[in-house]
C-alpha positions, 0 to 999 in steps of 0.5 A, spaced: 216 507 905 210 504 902 210 498 897 208 499 890 201 499 888 199 496 882 195 501 877 193 495 872 194 488 871 197 483 866 195 476 865 201 471 867 202 469 859 202 476 857 209 480 857 211 487 856 210 494 860 206 494 867 205 500 871 206 501 878 204 507 883 209 509 888 204 510 893 196 509 894 195 516 893 198 516 886 195 509 885 188 512 886 189 518 882 191 514 876 185 509 877 180 515 877 183 518 870 183 511 867 176 511 868 175 518 865 179 515 859 184 521 860 190 518 863 194 513 858 194 510 851 196 502 851 199 499 845 199 491 844 203 487 839 199 481 837 201 476 832 195 473 829 193 467 824 190 470 818 190 476 814 186 482 817 184 489 815 189 494 815 186 498 820 179 498 824 176 497 831 172 491 834 166 493 838 163 486 842 160 486 849 164 480 853 162 476 858 166 471 862 164 463 862 168 457 865 172 453 860 175 447 863 180 450 869 179 457 867 175 463 865 174 465 858 171 471 855 165 470 850 161 474 846 154 476 849 149 481 848 149 487 853 141 486 854 143 479 856 149 481 861 155 482 856 159 488 858 161 493 853 168 492 850 172 496 845 178 495 841 182 499 836 187 495 831 192 496 825 196 492 821 203 493 822 206 487 818 204 481 814 207 474 812 203 470 807 207 464 810 202 458 814 196 461 811 197 468 813 200 471 819 199 478 821 202 483 826 197 487 829 198 494 834 192 494 838 189 499 843 184 496 848 180 501 851 175 497 856 180 493 859 175 487 860 178 480 862 182 477 856 179 482 851 184 483 846 185 475 845 177 475 845 176 480 840 182 477 835 179 470 836 171 472 835 171 479 832 177 478 827 176 471 827 184 471 827 186 468 834 193 469 837 199 465 835 200 461 842 193 461 844 190 454 844 184 456 848 181 461 844 184 458 837 179 452 838 173 456 840 175 461 834 175 455 830 169 452 833 165 458 831 168 458 824 166 451 823 159 453 825 158 459 821 159 460 813 166 464 815 171 458 815 177 460 812 184 457 810 188 459 816 183 455 821 185 449 816 189 443 819 194 444 813 196 451 815 196 449 823 201 444 821 205 449 817 205 454 823 208 448 827 213 447 823 215 454 822 214 457 829 214 450 833 209 445 836 207 449 842 209 456 841 208 461 847 202 466 847 204 472 842 201 478 846 206 483 848 204 490 852 209 494 847 208 501 849 204 505 854 203 513 854 201 516 860 200 523 863 204 525 869 200 529 875 204 535 871 200 533 865 207 531 861 206 525 856 211 520 858 212 514 853 215 507 856 216 501 851 218 494 852 223 490 848 220 484 845 221 478 849 225 472 846 219 468 843 217 474 839 224 475 836 225 468 834 218 468 831 220 475 827 227 471 825 223 465 822 218 470 818 224 475 816 222 481 820 229 482 823 231 488 820 224 491 821 225 489 828 231 493 829 229 499 826 223 499 831 227 498 837 231 504 835 225 508 834 223 506 841 229 508 844 229 514 841 222 516 843 223 513 850 223 519 855 226 515 861 234 515 862 237 510 867 242 515 869 237 521 870 232 517 874 232 520 881 229 513 884 234 509 880 240 513 883 237 513 890 236 505 889 243 504 886 246 508 892 243 504 897 245 498 894 253 501 894 252 503 901 250 496 903 256 493 899 261 497 902 258 496 909 259 488 908 266 489 905 270 490 912 267 484 915 270 480 909 276 483 910 277 481 917 275 474 915 280 474 910 286 477 915 284 471 920 285 466 915 292 469 913 294 469 920 292 462 920 296 461 914 302 465 917 302 461 923 302 454 920 308 456 916 312 458 922 310 452 925 313 448 919 319 452 919 320 451 926 320 443 925 324 444 919 330 447 923 329 442 929 330 437 924 336 440 921 339 441 928 338 434 929 342 432 923 347 436 924 348 433 931 348 426 929 353 428 924 358 431 929 357 425 933 358 420 928 366 420 928 366 419 935 362 413 935 366 410 930 372 410 933 369 407 940 367 401 936 374 400 933 377 401 940 373 395 942 375 391 936 382 392 937 382 390 945 378 383 943 384 382 938 389 383 943 
């Protein structure tokens, strides 16, 4: 069997849904359909600093630039070599705490390097929580222009540290993936939020909303573990391998029991021999005492 093939990739800092194909042909088909914008629709959740419009889009060409030990995406005109990048977004939740925190639902069409993070930082001027690199770049851009707003201030940053922790993880999650199968059927895959997302939602008072969202996602999900043929096959193979290993364990257990029985029999034999020797000494005891008395009487005479 062929190993699974990646259809796309996620940065190691991003959590959520990742799509793999079972063989090369399926991966090639999926990639061709992706280039035609006819295969999938992705939904990313991003918790950003500040307040954004209710919905909209960001069309900002991007290029890669070296920043310290890693490459970052930066705005660059297409005439100067930038690649087109387009992202749709909508505001899902908002909290006025810490200068404003907004949960965005984002659909990046182009798939450029760090596209979602760059469009939040440079296009919306609302960097993602737990993204210090783009936060500083966005802050620098705001200071150099007349667009500086409160959520880039030191006070708001200190409030976020107290509420979400001094070094929160990147709050960018591949929440949902809708794909079309070879037969044209639409399938929706939803990934539950990770722990650091759940803790931040709890700090913001969004627990009830998150529970409702998870219930809706479970209801919409077409995948059922008990109906998945591939999962059933994998579980059957696992059970078969465990059953094959079971007799070996039983045999080793029988050997140890035999050793214990032999040692127990040896101990019983030693105890029986000791009892026989005691009985033999007790039976010879009176004879030995009478012999000693006879010797003493002869000496007296």
